[in-house]
C-alpha positions in Angstrom: -10.8 -25.3 7.3 -9.7 -22.9 10.0 -9.6 -19.2 9.1 -6.0 -18.1 8.3 -4.4 -15.0 7.1 -1.1 -14.4 5.2 0.4 -11.0 4.2 3.2 -9.8 1.9 4.3 -6.3 1.1 6.8 -5.6 -1.8 8.3 -2.7 -3.6 7.0 -2.1 -7.1 9.9 -3.8 -8.9 9.1 -6.7 -11.3 12.1 -8.6 -9.8 10.0 -9.1 -6.7 7.6 -11.4 -8.6 9.8 -14.3 -7.5 9.1 -13.4 -3.9 5.4 -13.4 -4.7 5.6 -16.9 -6.3 7.4 -18.2 -3.2 4.7 -16.6 -1.0 1.9 -18.3 -3.1 3.7 -21.6 -2.8 4.1 -21.1 0.9 0.4 -20.5 1.7 -0.7 -23.0 -0.9 1.2 -25.8 0.9 0.3 -24.5 4.4 -3.4 -24.6 3.5 -3.1 -28.0 1.8 -4.9 -26.9 -1.3 -5.6 -29.4 -4.2 -2.4 -29.6 -6.2 -4.3 -29.1 -9.5 -5.2 -25.6 -8.5 -1.6 -24.4 -8.1 -0.7 -23.4 -11.7 -3.9 -21.3 -12.2 -3.5 -19.7 -8.7 0.2 -18.8 -9.4 -0.7 -17.4 -12.8 -3.6 -15.3 -11.4 -1.7 -13.9 -8.5 1.4 -13.0 -10.5 -0.8 -11.4 -13.2 -2.6 -9.3 -10.6 0.8 -8.3 -9.0 2.4 -7.5 -12.4 -0.6 -5.2 -13.2 -0.2 -3.6 -9.8 3.6 -3.1 -10.2 3.7 -2.0 -13.9 0.3 -0.4 -14.7 -0.8 1.0 -11.4 2.4 1.9 -9.6 4.5 2.5 -12.8 7.4 0.4 -11.4 8.0 3.1 -8.8 9.9 1.4 -6.0 8.7 4.0 -3.5 5.2 2.6 -4.1 4.2 -0.7 -2.5 2.1 -3.7 -3.5 0.4 -5.4 -0.6 -1.0 -9.0 -0.9 -3.4 -10.1 1.8 -4.6 -13.6 1.8 -7.5 -15.0 3.9 -9.5 -18.2 4.1 -13.2 -17.8 4.9 -16.1 -20.2 4.3 -14.0 -22.6 2.3 -12.9 -19.8 0.0 -9.5 -18.3 -0.6 -9.5 -14.5 -0.9 -6.4 -12.9 -2.3 -6.3 -9.1 -2.1 -3.7 -7.4 -4.3 -3.6 -3.7 -3.4 -1.6 -1.1 -5.3 -1.1 2.7 -4.9 -2.1 3.6 -8.5 -4.9 5.7 -9.9 -7.3 2.9 -10.7 -8.9 1.8 -14.0 -12.2 0.7 -15.5 -12.1 -3.1 -16.2 -14.8 -2.6 -18.8 -12.5 -0.5 -20.9 -9.8 -3.2 -21.1 -9.9 -4.7 -24.6 -11.0 -8.4 -24.9 -7.9 -10.4 -25.7 -10.0 -13.0 -27.5 -11.2 -10.5 -30.2 -9.3 -11.1 -33.5 -7.7 -7.6 -33.5 -6.2 -8.2 -30.1 -4.9 -11.8 -30.5 -1.3 -10.9 -31.4 -0.9 -8.1 -28.9 1.9 -8.6 -26.3 -0.2 -7.6 -23.3 -3.8 -7.4 -22.2 -4.4 -11.0 -21.2 -3.9 -10.7 -17.5 -7.5 -9.8 -16.5 -8.8 -12.5 -18.9 -6.5 -15.2 -17.4 -7.5 -14.2 -13.8 -11.2 -14.6 -14.8 -10.5 -18.0 -16.3 -8.5 -19.4 -13.4 -10.3 -17.9 -10.5 -13.9 -18.6 -9.4 -14.5 -14.8 -9.0 -12.7 -11.6 -9.6 -13.6 -8.2 -8.1 -12.1 -4.7 -7.9 -12.3 -2.0 -5.4 -11.0 1.4 -6.5 -10.2 3.8 -3.6 -8.4 7.2 -3.5 -5.3 5.2 -2.2 -5.3 2.7 -5.0 -6.9 -0.3 -6.5 -7.6 -3.6 -4.7 -7.9 -6.6 -7.0 -9.7 -9.5 -5.2 -9.1 -13.0 -6.5 -11.5 -15.6 -5.1 -10.9 -19.4 -5.3 -13.3 -22.0 -4.1 -11.4 -24.6 -2.0 -14.1 -27.3 -2.0 
């Protein structure tokens, strides 16, 4: 598969998640990815974007969320970049622990790990970059 790039920048408003879903659908179809991978991909990207909007950027419309997608070596890399302070993924409670099962939030990171082949974070002074990796083969 040829190397391709896609880019989206949105204001930190949860109403923009529909635009993110349309963006994911667009590059998904354009890259002719296996249809079975769409639900997990949509879920992972919208969870990462929701975290960026709500937790990192505190729904401040003056702060942006950038989504950069690239294909390299038969892998899909989705970079979701916020302008927040960053966080320690190890400090996020495990949603599968009994005391956390009924909580309203806290499943996003877990779901991203389940549906993606790899998940990485890069915390910089400008914000946090969540990197979702999906094998295309």
